[in-house]
N, C-alpha and C positions, 0 to 999 in steps of 0.2 A: 934130913929127908931120906925116906926109904929108897932103895935102889931103883924101884920102878913105881913111883907115885902115880895115882890116877888123877890127872888134872883136866878140868873142863873149863873152857871160856865160853860164855854165852854172849854173842855179839861179835861180828867181824867188822867193827869200826877201828879207827886208828888205835885207840888205847888197847883193845883186846888183841889186835894183830901184833903190836910192838911187844906186848907181853909174851905172846906166843913165839915171836922170833927170838927174844932174849933167852927164853927157856930152851929152845931148840939149839941155840948156839952153845949151850952148856950141857947138851945131851939129855935134857929133860923132856920126856914125851908129853904131848898136850894135844887135845882135840878142841876145836873151835866149832860151836854150833851156830849157824846163821839161818834165819828164817827166810831170807831172800833165795830165789831159785838158783841164781848164778851172779858173778861179779858185775854183770851189765844190766841187772834187773831195774835199776833206777838211776837217776842222776845223783852224783855224789856231792853236790853243792858246788860252791865257788872257790875262791882263793883263800889261803891261810898265810898268816905271817908266822913263821916258826922261830920262836925266841931262843936266844943263845943260852939262857939260864934254865930253861925247861924242855921245850920240845927238842932242841938240838942236843941236849944232854942225853935224851931218850934215844935219839938216832944214833948217837955215837956208841951207846951201850949196845944197840942192835947191830953195829957194824956196818951201817948204811949212810954214814954222813957224807962221804964223798959222792955217792950215787945221788943223794939228795941235792947237794950243791950243783951237780951237773943238770939237774932239772929245774932248779930254782931260779927266781928273777930277782936279784938284788936291787935292780933299778926300780922295781915296783914298791919299794919302801917309801916312794914319793907320796906326799899327802897335800891336798888342797882343801881349804875351808873357805866357803862363800857365805854371804848373807843372802836374804831372799831376793835382793836386788841384783844378784850375781856379781857383786863386788868381792874381789879376792881379799880375804881377811888375813889368811895365814898360808904360807907355802913352805913346806918342809921337804928337803931333799937329803938322800943318803949320800954320805961322803964317799970318796974313792976308796974302794976296798972294804966298805962297811958291810959286814954280814951278820949284824946284830938281829935282824928280823926279815930275812929274805922271804919272799912270797913263792908259793907253789900251789897249783891247783890241787884241791882235795883228792880228786880222782887220780891224779898222777901219784900222790903220795901213797894212797891206798894200794894202787897197783904195785908200786915198788915194794911195800910190805908183803902183799900177797905172793908176789914172785919170789920172795926171799924164803918162804916157808916150804917145808918138805911136801911133796905131792900127797894130797889126801888129808892134809891137816884140817882144812875147813870142810865141814859137812853142810853142804848147801841144802836149802829147803827143809831144814830141821828146825821147826818152831818149838819153843819151850813154853809150857804153862806155868811152871813153878819150880822152886828148889826148896827142899826140906832137910833140916839136920837130921842125922841118925844117932842113936844112942852111943855108938862107938867112936863118935867124933868125926865120922865121914858125912857126906851129904848125898841126897838122892835128887836127880834131875828128872822131872816129869815132862815128857814130850807131849805134843798135841795129839799124837796118834795113840795115846794112852799107854805107851811103853815107858819104862823107867830104867835108869842107869845109875850106878853108885860110883862116887869119886871121893878121893881123899880131899879134894878142894874144888868147890864150884866158884867161878868168878863171875859175877854180873857186870858185863861190859855192855849192856843192852840199852843204854841210853836213857832218855827222859822217862819213858814209860816202861821202865824195867819190870820184867816178870820175876826177877830174882830178888829185888828190893824188899818185897813183903816178908821175906824170911827174916830180915834184920830190923825193919822199921815200918811203922804204919804211915809214914809221911807220903803224901801225894802232891804232885805239882799243882800249882795254883796260877791263875792268870796274873800277870805282872802289871797289868794296866797299859801295856804297850803292844801295838801290832806292827808287824812288818808285812808289806805286800810286795812280793818279789816278781820281777819280770826281767827282760834282758835285751840287748842289742847283739847282733852278729855282724862280722866284717866291719867293725866300727870305723876303722880309718878310711875306708873307701866309701862306705854307704852313708855314714853319719859323722862327717868331719866336725861339726859343731860339738857333738857329744864327745868325740875323741879329744878335742881341745879342753873341754871342761874336765874330764877325768885325768888327762895327762897319762903318765906311765904307771900310775898306781891307783890311789883311791882319792875320791873327792866326796865332801859332805857339804851340803847347803842346809843351814838351820835357821829356824826362827821359832822360839817358844817350844810349843808341844809338837812341832812338826820338823821333819828333816827329810832330805833326799840324799841317798848314798849310792855312789856307783864305784864298782871295783873292777879293774881290768884283770881279766884272766888271760890264758894263753890264747894264741891264734885269733886275735882281734875280738874275742868274746868279752862283753861287759855285762856284769850282773847289777841289777838295780834293786835297791831295797827302799821302798817308800814307808817311812817309819813315823808313827804318830801315837800320841797318848789319847786314850779314849775307851769307850766300852767294847767288850769283846764282840758284841753284835752290831758294830758299826755299819755292817752291811744289811741290816734288816730290811726286808722287802726287795732285796737285789739278788738277782741270779748271778753267782760268782762265775758261772760258766759263760756268761754273756759279756764278752771282752769289751765291747764298746760301751755297754752300760756301766761297767766298772770303771772304765776309763773316764767317762763323764762324771761319775760321782767323785773320783779322786781329783779331777781337774777343778771340781767346785770346791773341794776342801783346800786347794792351794791357790784359790783365786787371789789375785794381787801380787803373786810372785812374778819374777822376771820371765819374759817370753823364752829366753834360752834355757831356763830351768823347767818351764812348763813343757818344753820339747821332750824332756825326759819322760813325762807322763803321756804325752801326745804321740810321739813317734817311735816308741819302742815296738818290739816285734809282737808283744802279747803272747799268750794270755797272762793273767794275773793269778798268783798263788797266795792265798791268804794265810799268814802265819802268826797267829797270836802268840805272844812270848810268855812262856811258863817258867817257874822257878820252884825250887824246893825251899822249905823253911830254913831260916837262919837263926841258930845253928842247926845243921842236920848231922846228928851223930847216932850211934847205936852202941848197945852193949854186945860184947863178943858173942857170936854164934859160931860154934866149932864147925869148921869145914866150909864156910861160906863168907865171901867178902865182895866188895863192889869197887869199881873204879870209874873214872870219867863222870859223865852226866848222871849215871845211875846213882853215883854217890853224892854229887854235889852240883846239881843243875843250877845255874846262876845266869843273870843277864849277859847277853853277848857283848862284853866290854874288853875282849882281847885275850882272855886266858883259857877259855873252855877246851879247845882242841890241845893246846900246849900242856894243860894240867892232865888231860887224859893220856897223852904220850908219856909224860913223867910218871904218872900213877902206874901205867902198865910196865914200864921199865923197873921202877923201884919194887913193885910187887914180884916181878920175876927174880930180881936179885935177892929179895928176901927169902924166896922159896929156895933158891940155889944155895944161899949161905947159911940156912938153919937146918938142924937136924929133924925137925918136926913141924907140921903145918901150924900148930898153935904158936910156936915160937916165931914162925915167919909172919904170921898175922899180927903178933904183938909188935914186931919191928915195923911192918908196913903201916898198919892203922895208927900206930903211935905218932907217925910223922905226917901221914896223909890227912887225917881227920882235922887236927888243928890247922894245918896249912890251908885246907879247903874252907874252914870257917872264916879264916882271916881274908882270903880271897873273896868269899861270898859277901861278907860285910862291905868290903871295898866296892864290889860290883853293884850292890844294891845303892850305895851312896852315889856312885858314878851314874847309874841310871836315872836317879832323881835329878842330878845336875844336867844330864843331857836331855832329858825329857821332862821338864818341870811341869807343874800344873799351871803355872803362870804362862799365858800365851802371847805375852808381850816380847818385843825384840829386846828388851832390857836383859833378859835371861838367856839370850841366844848363844853366847860365845864362851863356854867353858874352856879351860885349858886343855881338856881331854877331847879328842875327836872320836868318832866312831871308828873302832879298830876293825881289822879284818881277821876275825877269828870265828866266833860262834855264829856270826851273821852268815857265814858261809855254809853252815851245817843244817841241812833240812831236818835233822833229828832234834834240834834245840828248840825250835818253834813248830808246833803242830799246825799242818795245813788242814783247813776246814772250810 
């Protein structure tokens, strides 16, 4: 790599930030472009379980593993699975000293990464329209204000609806047939003891056929709720999604016959409700090399939220940074990075698609209700994975 390569990352999500952090640790300058006005522009989503073989590897490469552990909640690796009658079917607890998948609020992890970067690394309020390759092997970044900047490498870390992806691929996200409706509880241990009992210290899922109710404990007594069901994207036709009580009534009707303690998840939450239809990229999603441009995270391999999305984004970011650091030219770095990332992403995407079919079958009977895999705490927590509409 040249002594002063010009590197741009589009998107200040977890993958883009860890990439920037690893680059800066090795003296490689980088600029991150983020369309949000500042770090507090929106909620960063719920809790994430950071896996020891992916996300934790990236945080070690970033030199932030100890700081991550200080913020994480190993006790939140606890899982509870119920049927629709509120019968506890399965209860998994982390063993003493188990750090295989400790939980952390997404916002806390993002703040940790942001605080680790050199001042001015992230250019807030800079929306990108597109990226295009240049004849000399570099790439041009097109900003929404019609200005342009040229870089040796542009990295699309801008999520499901990436503006960088069209430079590499014609693929567009498509509806996966499953919708999540998000809501929450606050101060759950004091104000909602029944809900606190259901969710325990970590995550609970109640499932029957094409419907599930998922709750995840975050820090400070905050619980995120994901009402998840298979059906048409326009399930809310004729309904004003801003009308909290009307949405509540529609959802209660969908879950009629479920146990009262589970219906309390729909009835007693703080409201309102965020509609998040689930989108995925085609499988496989690959591309022919385009000099000076690549992708990571959801921009590269948007898949159903079955526990790998954020972890793969972190690993992508760290591995791309190490490839840039370890090779004399951008093309060689992209050979090394994409040669590993793309086949890995295809394998995970195939598995994720199969798991989604198992978790959310077309059959609405209880016979299909209890797969070995529970709803994981990963991309469910990311509001960029499923579009709000």
